[in-house]
C-alpha positions in Angstrom: -50.8 -18.1 -92.0 -49.7 -14.6 -91.3 -46.5 -13.3 -93.1 -43.8 -11.6 -91.1 -43.6 -7.9 -91.5 -40.7 -7.0 -93.9 -37.9 -5.3 -92.2 -36.0 -2.0 -93.3 -32.3 -3.3 -93.2 -30.9 0.2 -93.0 -33.2 1.1 -89.9 -32.5 -2.4 -88.5 -28.6 -1.9 -88.8 -28.8 1.5 -87.2 -30.8 0.1 -84.3 -28.2 -2.7 -83.9 -25.4 -0.2 -84.2 -26.9 1.9 -81.5 -27.5 -1.0 -79.0 -24.1 -2.6 -79.6 -22.4 0.8 -79.3 -24.1 1.3 -76.0 -23.9 -2.2 -74.4 -21.0 -3.9 -76.3 -21.0 -7.2 -77.8 -20.9 -9.5 -74.8 -23.4 -7.5 -72.7 -26.0 -7.4 -75.6 -28.4 -10.4 -75.2 -30.8 -11.8 -77.8 -33.6 -10.3 -75.8 -32.1 -6.9 -76.1 -31.8 -7.4 -79.9 -35.4 -8.6 -80.2 -36.5 -5.4 -78.5 -34.3 -3.0 -80.4 -34.7 -4.5 -83.8 -38.5 -5.4 -83.3 -37.7 -8.8 -84.6 -38.2 -12.4 -83.4 -35.0 -14.6 -82.9 -35.7 -16.7 -86.0 -36.0 -13.6 -88.1 -32.8 -12.1 -86.7 -30.9 -15.3 -87.5 -32.6 -15.6 -90.9 -31.6 -12.1 -91.8 -28.1 -11.9 -90.2 -27.0 -15.4 -89.6 -25.5 -14.8 -86.2 -25.1 -12.3 -83.5 -21.4 -12.0 -84.4 -22.2 -11.2 -88.0 -24.9 -8.8 -87.1 -22.2 -7.1 -84.9 -19.7 -7.1 -87.8 -22.4 -5.4 -90.0 -23.1 -2.8 -87.4 -19.4 -2.1 -86.9 -19.0 -1.7 -90.5 -21.9 0.8 -90.6 -20.3 2.7 -87.8 -17.0 2.9 -89.5 -18.5 3.8 -92.8 -20.5 6.7 -91.3 -17.5 7.9 -89.3 -15.3 7.8 -92.4 -17.7 9.4 -94.6 -18.4 12.2 -92.2 -14.7 12.9 -91.8 -14.1 12.8 -95.6 -16.9 15.3 -96.1 -15.5 17.7 -93.6 -12.2 17.5 -95.4 -13.4 17.8 -98.8 -15.4 21.1 -97.9 -12.4 22.7 -95.9 -10.3 25.4 -97.4 -7.4 24.6 -95.0 -6.8 21.0 -94.3 -4.8 21.8 -91.2 -7.5 24.1 -89.9 -10.0 21.4 -90.5 -8.3 19.0 -88.4 -8.0 21.5 -85.5 -11.7 22.5 -85.7 -12.7 18.9 -86.0 -11.2 18.4 -82.4 -12.9 21.6 -81.1 -16.2 20.3 -82.6 -16.4 17.4 -79.9 -16.7 19.9 -77.1 -19.7 21.6 -78.8 -21.8 18.4 -79.0 -25.1 18.5 -77.4 -25.6 16.3 -74.4 -27.8 13.7 -76.2 -25.6 13.4 -79.3 -24.3 9.9 -79.8 -20.8 11.1 -80.7 -20.3 11.9 -76.9 -19.7 8.2 -76.4 -16.4 6.4 -76.6 -15.5 5.4 -80.1 -17.4 2.0 -81.0 -14.2 0.7 -82.6 -12.1 1.5 -79.4 -14.8 0.0 -77.3 -14.8 -3.2 -79.5 -11.1 -3.8 -79.3 -11.2 -3.5 -75.5 -14.3 -5.5 -75.1 -13.3 -8.4 -77.4 -9.5 -8.6 -77.7 -9.3 -11.7 -75.6 -12.7 -13.3 -76.4 -13.4 -12.7 -80.0 -10.5 -12.3 -82.3 -12.6 -11.7 -85.5 -14.4 -8.7 -84.0 -11.1 -7.3 -82.3 -9.2 -7.6 -85.6 -11.9 -6.1 -87.7 -12.1 -3.0 -85.3 -8.4 -2.8 -85.4 -8.4 -2.7 -89.3 -11.1 0.1 -89.2 -9.1 2.1 -86.8 -6.1 1.7 -89.1 -8.2 2.8 -92.1 -9.3 5.9 -90.1 -5.6 6.7 -89.4 -5.0 6.6 -93.1 -7.9 9.0 -93.6 -6.2 11.3 -91.2 -2.9 11.0 -92.6 -4.4 11.9 -96.1 -5.5 15.3 -94.7 -2.0 15.9 -93.1 -0.7 15.0 -96.5 -2.9 17.5 -98.1 -1.9 20.1 -95.6 1.7 19.3 -96.5 0.9 19.8 -100.2 -0.7 23.2 -99.4 2.5 24.3 -97.8 0.7 24.6 -94.4 3.1 22.1 -92.6 6.9 21.5 -92.9 8.0 19.6 -96.0 9.7 17.0 -93.9 6.6 16.4 -91.7 5.6 12.8 -91.5 1.8 12.5 -92.1 1.6 9.0 -90.8 3.3 10.0 -87.6 1.1 13.0 -87.2 -2.0 10.9 -87.9 -1.0 8.5 -85.1 -0.7 11.3 -82.5 -4.0 12.9 -83.8 -6.0 9.6 -83.6 -4.6 9.0 -80.0 -5.8 12.6 -79.0 -9.1 12.0 -80.6 -9.6 8.7 -78.7 -8.7 10.4 -75.5 -11.1 13.2 -76.0 -13.9 10.8 -76.8 -13.2 9.0 -73.7 -13.4 12.2 -71.8 -16.7 12.8 -73.3 -17.9 9.3 -72.5 -16.9 9.7 -68.8 -18.9 12.8 -68.6 -16.1 15.2 -68.0 -17.4 18.7 -67.0 -17.8 21.1 -69.9 -15.1 23.5 -69.1 -12.7 20.6 -68.9 -13.9 19.3 -72.3 -13.5 22.8 -73.8 -10.0 23.2 -72.4 -8.8 19.8 -73.6 -10.3 20.2 -77.1 -8.7 23.6 -77.4 -5.3 22.4 -76.2 -5.4 19.5 -78.7 -6.6 21.9 -81.6 -3.8 24.3 -80.8 -1.2 21.5 -81.0 -2.3 20.9 -84.5 -2.4 24.6 -85.3 1.2 24.8 -84.1 2.3 22.7 -86.9 1.6 25.6 -89.3 4.7 27.0 -91.1 
């Protein structure tokens, strides 16, 4: 009897994340997963228990990657405020094949599953709130550095920033022309820079 080829869990989760990010939870079939993961249905269920659990793991991977990238940028920045502005500008510089040009997987999940799968929708909402906290922490650092007003509310600023970021990602996802993306990202970045004391 031949033994199943062992799978690389990290590569498998990356493949699942990419597939789910492209197609969404409901539109992804078991056949799609078989092809993307190079695994038979029995192996998929043995490794991940269910499609929903696999999606949750892929969503966690997406969140962790996004959070870690954002944190790394923040840690390397001399100016927290400038880092936030440049982060927005960076989206208009993405190459056409960069996965980050797609709408945020967390946002897509909330839209896709809000009325059909409460567990997925709630988890994506929790991750969105966690990302907002990450953003608020950078605004808090800008406040501590004296870059923004002492009475500025980092949580309120983070909510606005995240809303802008979501809108910018949606424009990228829709294939907005480059000049429009450049202008939008620049307008949003300047709004952040305008907070400087």
